[in-house]
CHARMM-style PDB file with segment names, atoms N, HN, CA, C and O in Angstrom:
ATOM      1  N   UNK     1     -61.942 -74.331 134.931  1.00  0.00      PROA
ATOM      2  CA  UNK     1     -62.922 -75.349 134.585  1.00  0.00      PROA
ATOM      3  C   UNK     1     -62.261 -76.303 133.583  1.00  0.00      PROA
ATOM      4  O   UNK     1     -61.628 -75.881 132.616  1.00  0.00      PROA
ATOM      5  N   UNK     2     -62.426 -77.574 133.843  1.00  0.00      PROA
ATOM      6  HN  UNK     2     -62.940 -77.917 134.629  1.00  0.00      PROA
ATOM      7  CA  UNK     2     -61.876 -78.567 132.921  1.00  0.00      PROA
ATOM      8  C   UNK     2     -62.597 -78.478 131.575  1.00  0.00      PROA
ATOM      9  O   UNK     2     -63.775 -78.126 131.499  1.00  0.00      PROA
ATOM     10  N   UNK     3     -61.859 -78.806 130.526  1.00  0.00      PROA
ATOM     11  HN  UNK     3     -60.903 -79.092 130.588  1.00  0.00      PROA
ATOM     12  CA  UNK     3     -62.417 -78.759 129.176  1.00  0.00      PROA
ATOM     13  C   UNK     3     -63.690 -79.596 129.070  1.00  0.00      PROA
ATOM     14  O   UNK     3     -64.680 -79.154 128.488  1.00  0.00      PROA
ATOM     15  N   UNK     4     -63.664 -80.794 129.626  1.00  0.00      PROA
ATOM     16  HN  UNK     4     -62.860 -81.154 130.099  1.00  0.00      PROA
ATOM     17  CA  UNK     4     -64.827 -81.686 129.545  1.00  0.00      PROA
ATOM     18  C   UNK     4     -66.043 -81.064 130.222  1.00  0.00      PROA
ATOM     19  O   UNK     4     -67.165 -81.189 129.731  1.00  0.00      PROA
ATOM     20  N   UNK     5     -65.819 -80.395 131.349  1.00  0.00      PROA
ATOM     21  HN  UNK     5     -64.908 -80.293 131.748  1.00  0.00      PROA
ATOM     22  CA  UNK     5     -66.913 -79.731 132.069  1.00  0.00      PROA
ATOM     23  C   UNK     5     -67.475 -78.566 131.254  1.00  0.00      PROA
ATOM     24  O   UNK     5     -68.687 -78.362 131.184  1.00  0.00      PROA
ATOM     25  N   UNK     6     -66.569 -77.811 130.643  1.00  0.00      PROA
ATOM     26  HN  UNK     6     -65.584 -77.976 130.700  1.00  0.00      PROA
ATOM     27  CA  UNK     6     -66.991 -76.676 129.833  1.00  0.00      PROA
ATOM     28  C   UNK     6     -67.831 -77.147 128.650  1.00  0.00      PROA
ATOM     29  O   UNK     6     -68.876 -76.563 128.361  1.00  0.00      PROA
ATOM     30  N   UNK     7     -67.388 -78.191 127.970  1.00  0.00      PROA
ATOM     31  HN  UNK     7     -66.539 -78.665 128.204  1.00  0.00      PROA
ATOM     32  CA  UNK     7     -68.113 -78.725 126.820  1.00  0.00      PROA
ATOM     33  C   UNK     7     -69.476 -79.266 127.260  1.00  0.00      PROA
ATOM     34  O   UNK     7     -70.479 -79.063 126.577  1.00  0.00      PROA
ATOM     35  N   UNK     8     -69.503 -79.952 128.401  1.00  0.00      PROA
ATOM     36  HN  UNK     8     -68.688 -80.117 128.956  1.00  0.00      PROA
ATOM     37  CA  UNK     8     -70.766 -80.476 128.919  1.00  0.00      PROA
ATOM     38  C   UNK     8     -71.748 -79.332 129.200  1.00  0.00      PROA
ATOM     39  O   UNK     8     -72.906 -79.398 128.790  1.00  0.00      PROA
ATOM     40  N   UNK     9     -71.293 -78.291 129.892  1.00  0.00      PROA
ATOM     41  HN  UNK     9     -70.351 -78.237 130.225  1.00  0.00      PROA
ATOM     42  CA  UNK     9     -72.168 -77.158 130.205  1.00  0.00      PROA
ATOM     43  C   UNK     9     -72.608 -76.404 128.962  1.00  0.00      PROA
ATOM     44  O   UNK     9     -73.774 -76.026 128.843  1.00  0.00      PROA
ATOM     45  N   UNK    10     -71.685 -76.184 128.037  1.00  0.00      PROA
ATOM     46  HN  UNK    10     -70.738 -76.491 128.134  1.00  0.00      PROA
ATOM     47  CA  UNK    10     -72.034 -75.491 126.799  1.00  0.00      PROA
ATOM     48  C   UNK    10     -73.093 -76.276 126.032  1.00  0.00      PROA
ATOM     49  O   UNK    10     -74.052 -75.702 125.517  1.00  0.00      PROA
ATOM     50  N   UNK    11     -72.913 -77.574 125.962  1.00  0.00      PROA
ATOM     51  HN  UNK    11     -72.133 -78.040 126.380  1.00  0.00      PROA
ATOM     52  CA  UNK    11     -73.870 -78.433 125.266  1.00  0.00      PROA
ATOM     53  C   UNK    11     -75.235 -78.394 125.959  1.00  0.00      PROA
ATOM     54  O   UNK    11     -76.269 -78.302 125.298  1.00  0.00      PROA
ATOM     55  N   UNK    12     -75.231 -78.464 127.280  1.00  0.00      PROA
ATOM     56  HN  UNK    12     -74.391 -78.539 127.817  1.00  0.00      PROA
ATOM     57  CA  UNK    12     -76.485 -78.434 128.044  1.00  0.00      PROA
ATOM     58  C   UNK    12     -77.223 -77.110 127.836  1.00  0.00      PROA
ATOM     59  O   UNK    12     -78.433 -77.103 127.609  1.00  0.00      PROA
ATOM     60  N   UNK    13     -76.500 -75.994 127.913  1.00  0.00      PROA
ATOM     61  HN  UNK    13     -75.517 -76.000 128.098  1.00  0.00      PROA
ATOM     62  CA  UNK    13     -77.118 -74.678 127.710  1.00  0.00      PROA
ATOM     63  C   UNK    13     -77.639 -74.554 126.287  1.00  0.00      PROA
ATOM     64  O   UNK    13     -78.769 -74.114 126.074  1.00  0.00      PROA
ATOM     65  N   UNK    14     -76.828 -74.938 125.318  1.00  0.00      PROA
ATOM     66  HN  UNK    14     -75.910 -75.296 125.491  1.00  0.00      PROA
ATOM     67  CA  UNK    14     -77.205 -74.832 123.912  1.00  0.00      PROA
ATOM     68  C   UNK    14     -78.486 -75.615 123.627  1.00  0.00      PROA
ATOM     69  O   UNK    14     -79.424 -75.083 123.033  1.00  0.00      PROA
ATOM     70  N   UNK    15     -78.522 -76.890 124.054  1.00  0.00      PROA
ATOM     71  HN  UNK    15     -77.760 -77.322 124.536  1.00  0.00      PROA
ATOM     72  CA  UNK    15     -79.682 -77.720 123.736  1.00  0.00      PROA
ATOM     73  C   UNK    15     -80.917 -77.340 124.542  1.00  0.00      PROA
ATOM     74  O   UNK    15     -82.040 -77.547 124.081  1.00  0.00      PROA
ATOM     75  N   UNK    16     -80.728 -76.790 125.734  1.00  0.00      PROA
ATOM     76  HN  UNK    16     -79.816 -76.623 126.108  1.00  0.00      PROA
ATOM     77  CA  UNK    16     -81.875 -76.265 126.486  1.00  0.00      PROA
ATOM     78  C   UNK    16     -82.495 -75.115 125.711  1.00  0.00      PROA
ATOM     79  O   UNK    16     -83.717 -75.032 125.589  1.00  0.00      PROA
ATOM     80  N   UNK    17     -81.660 -74.232 125.190  1.00  0.00      PROA
ATOM     81  HN  UNK    17     -80.667 -74.300 125.289  1.00  0.00      PROA
ATOM     82  CA  UNK    17     -82.133 -73.118 124.377  1.00  0.00      PROA
ATOM     83  C   UNK    17     -82.854 -73.611 123.123  1.00  0.00      PROA
ATOM     84  O   UNK    17     -83.956 -73.155 122.815  1.00  0.00      PROA
ATOM     85  N   UNK    18     -82.238 -74.529 122.411  1.00  0.00      PROA
ATOM     86  HN  UNK    18     -81.343 -74.899 122.660  1.00  0.00      PROA
ATOM     87  CA  UNK    18     -82.836 -75.053 121.178  1.00  0.00      PROA
ATOM     88  C   UNK    18     -84.164 -75.735 121.468  1.00  0.00      PROA
ATOM     89  O   UNK    18     -85.132 -75.538 120.733  1.00  0.00      PROA
ATOM     90  N   UNK    19     -84.226 -76.528 122.517  1.00  0.00      PROA
ATOM     91  HN  UNK    19     -83.440 -76.689 123.114  1.00  0.00      PROA
ATOM     92  CA  UNK    19     -85.475 -77.215 122.860  1.00  0.00      PROA
ATOM     93  C   UNK    19     -86.574 -76.239 123.254  1.00  0.00      PROA
ATOM     94  O   UNK    19     -87.739 -76.460 122.925  1.00  0.00      PROA
ATOM     95  N   UNK    20     -86.224 -75.161 123.955  1.00  0.00      PROA
ATOM     96  HN  UNK    20     -85.277 -74.982 124.222  1.00  0.00      PROA
ATOM     97  CA  UNK    20     -87.226 -74.143 124.284  1.00  0.00      PROA
ATOM     98  C   UNK    20     -87.714 -73.443 123.017  1.00  0.00      PROA
ATOM     99  O   UNK    20     -88.904 -73.158 122.884  1.00  0.00      PROA
ATOM    100  N   UNK    21     -86.809 -73.168 122.098  1.00  0.00      PROA
ATOM    101  HN  UNK    21     -85.842 -73.399 122.206  1.00  0.00      PROA
ATOM    102  CA  UNK    21     -87.226 -72.584 120.815  1.00  0.00      PROA
ATOM    103  C   UNK    21     -88.224 -73.499 120.127  1.00  0.00      PROA
ATOM    104  O   UNK    21     -89.247 -73.055 119.606  1.00  0.00      PROA
ATOM    105  N   UNK    22     -87.905 -74.774 120.136  1.00  0.00      PROA
ATOM    106  HN  UNK    22     -87.074 -75.135 120.559  1.00  0.00      PROA
ATOM    107  CA  UNK    22     -88.766 -75.750 119.473  1.00  0.00      PROA
ATOM    108  C   UNK    22     -90.152 -75.801 120.122  1.00  0.00      PROA
ATOM    109  O   UNK    22     -91.164 -75.984 119.445  1.00  0.00      PROA
ATOM    110  N   UNK    23     -90.175 -75.635 121.452  1.00  0.00      PROA
ATOM    111  HN  UNK    23     -89.353 -75.486 122.002  1.00  0.00      PROA
ATOM    112  CA  UNK    23     -91.446 -75.676 122.177  1.00  0.00      PROA
ATOM    113  C   UNK    23     -92.303 -74.435 121.953  1.00  0.00      PROA
ATOM    114  O   UNK    23     -93.531 -74.523 121.943  1.00  0.00      PROA
ATOM    115  N   UNK    24     -91.666 -73.280 121.772  1.00  0.00      PROA
ATOM    116  HN  UNK    24     -90.668 -73.209 121.780  1.00  0.00      PROA
ATOM    117  CA  UNK    24     -92.409 -72.018 121.807  1.00  0.00      PROA
ATOM    118  C   UNK    24     -92.362 -71.182 120.534  1.00  0.00      PROA
ATOM    119  O   UNK    24     -92.943 -70.097 120.491  1.00  0.00      PROA
ATOM    120  N   UNK    25     -91.690 -71.659 119.508  1.00  0.00      PROA
ATOM    121  HN  UNK    25     -91.218 -72.540 119.542  1.00  0.00      PROA
ATOM    122  CA  UNK    25     -91.613 -70.886 118.266  1.00  0.00      PROA
ATOM    123  C   UNK    25     -91.909 -71.773 117.070  1.00  0.00      PROA
ATOM    124  O   UNK    25     -92.106 -72.982 117.192  1.00  0.00      PROA
ATOM    125  N   UNK    26     -91.931 -71.149 115.941  1.00  0.00      PROA
ATOM    126  HN  UNK    26     -91.770 -70.167 115.842  1.00  0.00      PROA
ATOM    127  CA  UNK    26     -92.097 -71.847 114.673  1.00  0.00      PROA
ATOM    128  C   UNK    26     -90.851 -72.696 114.398  1.00  0.00      PROA
ATOM    129  O   UNK    26     -89.739 -72.290 114.736  1.00  0.00      PROA
ATOM    130  N   UNK    27     -91.027 -73.844 113.801  1.00  0.00      PROA
ATOM    131  HN  UNK    27     -91.930 -74.174 113.526  1.00  0.00      PROA
ATOM    132  CA  UNK    27     -89.906 -74.743 113.489  1.00  0.00      PROA
ATOM    133  C   UNK    27     -88.854 -74.069 112.605  1.00  0.00      PROA
ATOM    134  O   UNK    27     -87.683 -74.448 112.632  1.00  0.00      PROA
ATOM    135  N   UNK    28     -89.269 -73.080 111.830  1.00  0.00      PROA
ATOM    136  HN  UNK    28     -90.220 -72.773 111.808  1.00  0.00      PROA
ATOM    137  CA  UNK    28     -88.304 -72.391 110.960  1.00  0.00      PROA
ATOM    138  C   UNK    28     -87.271 -71.629 111.785  1.00  0.00      PROA
ATOM    139  O   UNK    28     -86.132 -71.463 111.351  1.00  0.00      PROA
ATOM    140  N   UNK    29     -87.662 -71.164 112.971  1.00  0.00      PROA
ATOM    141  HN  UNK    29     -88.588 -71.299 113.324  1.00  0.00      PROA
ATOM    142  CA  UNK    29     -86.706 -70.483 113.838  1.00  0.00      PROA
ATOM    143  C   UNK    29     -85.638 -71.478 114.297  1.00  0.00      PROA
ATOM    144  O   UNK    29     -84.450 -71.156 114.302  1.00  0.00      PROA
ATOM    145  N   UNK    30     -86.054 -72.665 114.676  1.00  0.00      PROA
ATOM    146  HN  UNK    30     -87.019 -72.926 114.672  1.00  0.00      PROA
ATOM    147  CA  UNK    30     -85.112 -73.695 115.112  1.00  0.00      PROA
ATOM    148  C   UNK    30     -84.155 -74.045 113.974  1.00  0.00      PROA
ATOM    149  O   UNK    30     -82.963 -74.255 114.200  1.00  0.00      PROA
ATOM    150  N   UNK    31     -84.679 -74.107 112.762  1.00  0.00      PROA
ATOM    151  HN  UNK    31     -85.647 -73.937 112.578  1.00  0.00      PROA
ATOM    152  CA  UNK    31     -83.838 -74.470 111.609  1.00  0.00      PROA
ATOM    153  C   UNK    31     -82.787 -73.408 111.297  1.00  0.00      PROA
ATOM    154  O   UNK    31     -81.892 -73.643 110.485  1.00  0.00      PROA
ATOM    155  N   UNK    32     -82.887 -72.250 111.932  1.00  0.00      PROA
ATOM    156  HN  UNK    32     -83.614 -72.059 112.591  1.00  0.00      PROA
ATOM    157  CA  UNK    32     -81.825 -71.252 111.801  1.00  0.00      PROA
ATOM    158  C   UNK    32     -80.573 -71.719 112.547  1.00  0.00      PROA
ATOM    159  O   UNK    32     -79.466 -71.274 112.244  1.00  0.00      PROA
ATOM    160  N   UNK    33     -80.751 -72.627 113.535  1.00  0.00      PROA
ATOM    161  HN  UNK    33     -81.650 -72.989 113.781  1.00  0.00      PROA
ATOM    162  CA  UNK    33     -79.649 -73.069 114.382  1.00  0.00      PROA
ATOM    163  C   UNK    33     -79.228 -74.510 114.133  1.00  0.00      PROA
ATOM    164  O   UNK    33     -78.035 -74.814 114.168  1.00  0.00      PROA
ATOM    165  N   UNK    34     -80.176 -75.397 113.883  1.00  0.00      PROA
ATOM    166  HN  UNK    34     -81.144 -75.150 113.855  1.00  0.00      PROA
ATOM    167  CA  UNK    34     -79.861 -76.805 113.626  1.00  0.00      PROA
ATOM    168  C   UNK    34     -80.715 -77.316 112.475  1.00  0.00      PROA
ATOM    169  O   UNK    34     -81.861 -76.903 112.296  1.00  0.00      PROA
ATOM    170  N   UNK    35     -80.134 -78.217 111.706  1.00  0.00      PROA
ATOM    171  HN  UNK    35     -79.203 -78.552 111.851  1.00  0.00      PROA
ATOM    172  CA  UNK    35     -80.855 -78.845 110.602  1.00  0.00      PROA
ATOM    173  C   UNK    35     -80.648 -80.353 110.679  1.00  0.00      PROA
ATOM    174  O   UNK    35     -79.717 -80.829 111.329  1.00  0.00      PROA
ATOM    175  N   UNK    36     -81.508 -81.087 110.022  1.00  0.00      PROA
ATOM    176  HN  UNK    36     -82.264 -80.700 109.494  1.00  0.00      PROA
ATOM    177  CA  UNK    36     -81.356 -82.536 109.967  1.00  0.00      PROA
ATOM    178  C   UNK    36     -80.069 -82.894 109.246  1.00  0.00      PROA
ATOM    179  O   UNK    36     -79.716 -82.285 108.237  1.00  0.00      PROA
ATOM    180  N   UNK    37     -79.384 -83.879 109.770  1.00  0.00      PROA
ATOM    181  HN  UNK    37     -79.671 -84.374 110.589  1.00  0.00      PROA
ATOM    182  CA  UNK    37     -78.160 -84.365 109.140  1.00  0.00      PROA
ATOM    183  C   UNK    37     -78.558 -85.337 108.036  1.00  0.00      PROA
ATOM    184  O   UNK    37     -79.193 -86.353 108.317  1.00  0.00      PROA
ATOM    185  N   UNK    38     -78.202 -85.053 106.798  1.00  0.00      PROA
ATOM    186  HN  UNK    38     -77.686 -84.227 106.569  1.00  0.00      PROA
ATOM    187  CA  UNK    38     -78.589 -85.946 105.700  1.00  0.00      PROA
ATOM    188  C   UNK    38     -77.887 -87.302 105.743  1.00  0.00      PROA
ATOM    189  O   UNK    38     -78.304 -88.239 105.063  1.00  0.00      PROA
ATOM    190  N   UNK    39     -76.818 -87.410 106.542  1.00  0.00      PROA
ATOM    191  HN  UNK    39     -76.478 -86.648 107.095  1.00  0.00      PROA
ATOM    192  CA  UNK    39     -76.043 -88.653 106.595  1.00  0.00      PROA
ATOM    193  C   UNK    39     -76.519 -89.633 107.663  1.00  0.00      PROA
ATOM    194  O   UNK    39     -76.164 -90.811 107.631  1.00  0.00      PROA
ATOM    195  N   UNK    40     -77.322 -89.148 108.608  1.00  0.00      PROA
ATOM    196  HN  UNK    40     -77.610 -88.191 108.634  1.00  0.00      PROA
ATOM    197  CA  UNK    40     -77.848 -90.040 109.643  1.00  0.00      PROA
ATOM    198  C   UNK    40     -79.131 -89.442 110.218  1.00  0.00      PROA
ATOM    199  O   UNK    40     -79.705 -88.527 109.629  1.00  0.00      PROA
ATOM    200  N   UNK    41     -79.576 -89.947 111.348  1.00  0.00      PROA
ATOM    201  HN  UNK    41     -79.109 -90.691 111.826  1.00  0.00      PROA
ATOM    202  CA  UNK    41     -80.831 -89.486 111.921  1.00  0.00      PROA
ATOM    203  C   UNK    41     -80.641 -88.340 112.913  1.00  0.00      PROA
ATOM    204  O   UNK    41     -81.597 -87.943 113.579  1.00  0.00      PROA
ATOM    205  N   UNK    42     -79.436 -87.806 113.021  1.00  0.00      PROA
ATOM    206  HN  UNK    42     -78.660 -88.129 112.480  1.00  0.00      PROA
ATOM    207  CA  UNK    42     -79.146 -86.730 113.960  1.00  0.00      PROA
ATOM    208  C   UNK    42     -79.343 -85.351 113.348  1.00  0.00      PROA
ATOM    209  O   UNK    42     -80.019 -85.189 112.333  1.00  0.00      PROA
ATOM    210  N   UNK    43     -78.747 -84.384 113.980  1.00  0.00      PROA
ATOM    211  HN  UNK    43     -78.197 -84.515 114.805  1.00  0.00      PROA
ATOM    212  CA  UNK    43     -78.792 -83.007 113.497  1.00  0.00      PROA
ATOM    213  C   UNK    43     -77.382 -82.456 113.400  1.00  0.00      PROA
ATOM    214  O   UNK    43     -76.441 -83.009 113.968  1.00  0.00      PROA
ATOM    215  N   UNK    44     -77.252 -81.358 112.673  1.00  0.00      PROA
ATOM    216  HN  UNK    44     -78.017 -80.909 112.211  1.00  0.00      PROA
ATOM    217  CA  UNK    44     -75.988 -80.624 112.613  1.00  0.00      PROA
ATOM    218  C   UNK    44     -76.290 -79.145 112.805  1.00  0.00      PROA
ATOM    219  O   UNK    44     -77.376 -78.667 112.477  1.00  0.00      PROA
ATOM    220  N   UNK    45     -75.321 -78.442 113.335  1.00  0.00      PROA
ATOM    221  HN  UNK    45     -74.439 -78.830 113.601  1.00  0.00      PROA
ATOM    222  CA  UNK    45     -75.482 -77.006 113.528  1.00  0.00      PROA
ATOM    223  C   UNK    45     -75.335 -76.274 112.211  1.00  0.00      PROA
ATOM    224  O   UNK    45     -74.526 -76.643 111.359  1.00  0.00      PROA
ATOM    225  N   UNK    46     -76.130 -75.236 112.061  1.00  0.00      PROA
ATOM    226  HN  UNK    46     -76.788 -74.937 112.752  1.00  0.00      PROA
ATOM    227  CA  UNK    46     -75.911 -74.309 110.960  1.00  0.00      PROA
ATOM    228  C   UNK    46     -74.749 -73.401 111.369  1.00  0.00      PROA
ATOM    229  O   UNK    46     -74.216 -73.543 112.469  1.00  0.00      PROA
ATOM    230  N   UNK    47     -74.362 -72.494 110.519  1.00  0.00      PROA
ATOM    231  HN  UNK    47     -74.796 -72.379 109.626  1.00  0.00      PROA
ATOM    232  CA  UNK    47     -73.308 -71.547 110.874  1.00  0.00      PROA
ATOM    233  C   UNK    47     -73.725 -70.731 112.100  1.00  0.00      PROA
ATOM    234  O   UNK    47     -72.927 -70.526 113.014  1.00  0.00      PROA
ATOM    235  N   UNK    48     -74.970 -70.272 112.115  1.00  0.00      PROA
ATOM    236  HN  UNK    48     -75.619 -70.439 111.372  1.00  0.00      PROA
ATOM    237  CA  UNK    48     -75.468 -69.499 113.253  1.00  0.00      PROA
ATOM    238  C   UNK    48     -75.491 -70.351 114.521  1.00  0.00      PROA
ATOM    239  O   UNK    48     -75.145 -69.867 115.598  1.00  0.00      PROA
ATOM    240  N   UNK    49     -75.891 -71.604 114.401  1.00  0.00      PROA
ATOM    241  HN  UNK    49     -76.172 -71.997 113.526  1.00  0.00      PROA
ATOM    242  CA  UNK    49     -75.892 -72.501 115.549  1.00  0.00      PROA
ATOM    243  C   UNK    49     -74.497 -72.726 116.097  1.00  0.00      PROA
ATOM    244  O   UNK    49     -74.296 -72.744 117.311  1.00  0.00      PROA
ATOM    245  N   UNK    50     -73.535 -72.897 115.208  1.00  0.00      PROA
ATOM    246  HN  UNK    50     -73.698 -72.882 114.222  1.00  0.00      PROA
ATOM    247  CA  UNK    50     -72.144 -73.073 115.637  1.00  0.00      PROA
ATOM    248  C   UNK    50     -71.631 -71.821 116.332  1.00  0.00      PROA
ATOM    249  O   UNK    50     -70.948 -71.905 117.353  1.00  0.00      PROA
ATOM    250  N   UNK    51     -71.963 -70.655 115.776  1.00  0.00      PROA
ATOM    251  HN  UNK    51     -72.518 -70.586 114.947  1.00  0.00      PROA
ATOM    252  CA  UNK    51     -71.546 -69.399 116.402  1.00  0.00      PROA
ATOM    253  C   UNK    51     -72.113 -69.283 117.813  1.00  0.00      PROA
ATOM    254  O   UNK    51     -71.402 -68.890 118.737  1.00  0.00      PROA
ATOM    255  N   UNK    52     -73.381 -69.621 117.984  1.00  0.00      PROA
ATOM    256  HN  UNK    52     -73.959 -69.941 117.234  1.00  0.00      PROA
ATOM    257  CA  UNK    52     -74.002 -69.566 119.303  1.00  0.00      PROA
ATOM    258  C   UNK    52     -73.304 -70.523 120.264  1.00  0.00      PROA
ATOM    259  O   UNK    52     -72.982 -70.145 121.391  1.00  0.00      PROA
ATOM    260  N   UNK    53     -73.071 -71.741 119.833  1.00  0.00      PROA
ATOM    261  HN  UNK    53     -73.333 -72.048 118.918  1.00  0.00      PROA
ATOM    262  CA  UNK    53     -72.419 -72.730 120.692  1.00  0.00      PROA
ATOM    263  C   UNK    53     -71.044 -72.235 121.147  1.00  0.00      PROA
ATOM    264  O   UNK    53     -70.715 -72.318 122.330  1.00  0.00      PROA
ATOM    265  N   UNK    54     -70.246 -71.724 120.217  1.00  0.00      PROA
ATOM    266  HN  UNK    54     -70.514 -71.656 119.255  1.00  0.00      PROA
ATOM    267  CA  UNK    54     -68.903 -71.269 120.579  1.00  0.00      PROA
ATOM    268  C   UNK    54     -68.947 -70.007 121.436  1.00  0.00      PROA
ATOM    269  O   UNK    54     -68.051 -69.801 122.255  1.00  0.00      PROA
ATOM    270  N   UNK    55     -69.953 -69.166 121.275  1.00  0.00      PROA
ATOM    271  HN  UNK    55     -70.681 -69.334 120.610  1.00  0.00      PROA
ATOM    272  CA  UNK    55     -70.130 -68.009 122.158  1.00  0.00      PROA
ATOM    273  C   UNK    55     -70.416 -68.475 123.582  1.00  0.00      PROA
ATOM    274  O   UNK    55     -69.919 -67.888 124.542  1.00  0.00      PROA
ATOM    275  N   UNK    56     -71.212 -69.522 123.716  1.00  0.00      PROA
ATOM    276  HN  UNK    56     -71.616 -69.998 122.936  1.00  0.00      PROA
ATOM    277  CA  UNK    56     -71.488 -70.081 125.040  1.00  0.00      PROA
ATOM    278  C   UNK    56     -70.191 -70.600 125.658  1.00  0.00      PROA
ATOM    279  O   UNK    56     -69.908 -70.334 126.826  1.00  0.00      PROA
ATOM    280  N   UNK    57     -69.404 -71.338 124.878  1.00  0.00      PROA
ATOM    281  HN  UNK    57     -69.634 -71.554 123.929  1.00  0.00      PROA
ATOM    282  CA  UNK    57     -68.118 -71.834 125.381  1.00  0.00      PROA
ATOM    283  C   UNK    57     -67.212 -70.684 125.802  1.00  0.00      PROA
ATOM    284  O   UNK    57     -66.586 -70.734 126.861  1.00  0.00      PROA
ATOM    285  N   UNK    58     -67.144 -69.645 124.967  1.00  0.00      PROA
ATOM    286  HN  UNK    58     -67.652 -69.604 124.107  1.00  0.00      PROA
ATOM    287  CA  UNK    58     -66.292 -68.485 125.295  1.00  0.00      PROA
ATOM    288  C   UNK    58     -66.749 -67.804 126.576  1.00  0.00      PROA
ATOM    289  O   UNK    58     -65.924 -67.371 127.381  1.00  0.00      PROA
ATOM    290  N   UNK    59     -68.053 -67.709 126.764  1.00  0.00      PROA
ATOM    291  HN  UNK    59     -68.723 -68.061 126.110  1.00  0.00      PROA
ATOM    292  CA  UNK    59     -68.593 -67.103 127.982  1.00  0.00      PROA
ATOM    293  C   UNK    59     -68.224 -67.929 129.202  1.00  0.00      PROA
ATOM    294  O   UNK    59     -67.877 -67.377 130.247  1.00  0.00      PROA
ATOM    295  N   UNK    60     -68.296 -69.240 129.078  1.00  0.00      PROA
ATOM    296  HN  UNK    60     -68.577 -69.688 128.229  1.00  0.00      PROA
ATOM    297  CA  UNK    60     -67.890 -70.103 130.189  1.00  0.00      PROA
ATOM    298  C   UNK    60     -66.412 -69.934 130.500  1.00  0.00      PROA
ATOM    299  O   UNK    60     -66.023 -70.009 131.665  1.00  0.00      PROA
ATOM    300  N   UNK    61     -65.569 -69.706 129.480  1.00  0.00      PROA
ATOM    301  HN  UNK    61     -65.886 -69.645 128.533  1.00  0.00      PROA
ATOM    302  CA  UNK    61     -64.160 -69.438 129.705  1.00  0.00      PROA
ATOM    303  C   UNK    61     -63.972 -68.152 130.511  1.00  0.00      PROA
ATOM    304  O   UNK    61     -63.100 -68.077 131.376  1.00  0.00      PROA
ATOM    305  N   UNK    62     -64.787 -67.152 130.224  1.00  0.00      PROA
ATOM    306  HN  UNK    62     -65.495 -67.213 129.521  1.00  0.00      PROA
ATOM    307  CA  UNK    62     -64.662 -65.852 130.894  1.00  0.00      PROA
ATOM    308  C   UNK    62     -65.009 -65.920 132.376  1.00  0.00      PROA
ATOM    309  O   UNK    62     -64.458 -65.163 133.175  1.00  0.00      PROA
ATOM    310  N   UNK    63     -65.910 -66.814 132.748  1.00  0.00      PROA
ATOM    311  HN  UNK    63     -66.358 -67.429 132.099  1.00  0.00      PROA
ATOM    312  CA  UNK    63     -66.303 -66.870 134.150  1.00  0.00      PROA
ATOM    313  C   UNK    63     -65.473 -67.852 134.958  1.00  0.00      PROA
ATOM    314  O   UNK    63     -65.663 -67.986 136.166  1.00  0.00      PROA
ATOM    315  N   UNK    64     -64.567 -68.527 134.304  1.00  0.00      PROA
ATOM    316  HN  UNK    64     -64.412 -68.418 133.322  1.00  0.00      PROA
ATOM    317  CA  UNK    64     -63.717 -69.502 134.992  1.00  0.00      PROA
ATOM    318  C   UNK    64     -62.567 -68.798 135.668  1.00  0.00      PROA
ATOM    319  OT1 UNK    64     -61.734 -69.445 136.303  1.00  0.00      PROA
TER     320      UNK     64
END
């Protein structure tokens, strides 16, 4: 799998998960994974969020 494809899929899986959390859980659960970026209007991953994202990438590497 090309790197760009892997990153695209990892991002899609990660944000699908985060959006479902946001839809069905308390906002505090979501904040365990992403927080507002104080420098702009976006978000940044927490340590746990980064770990989850990289685990998704690693899993995609394993199935390639």
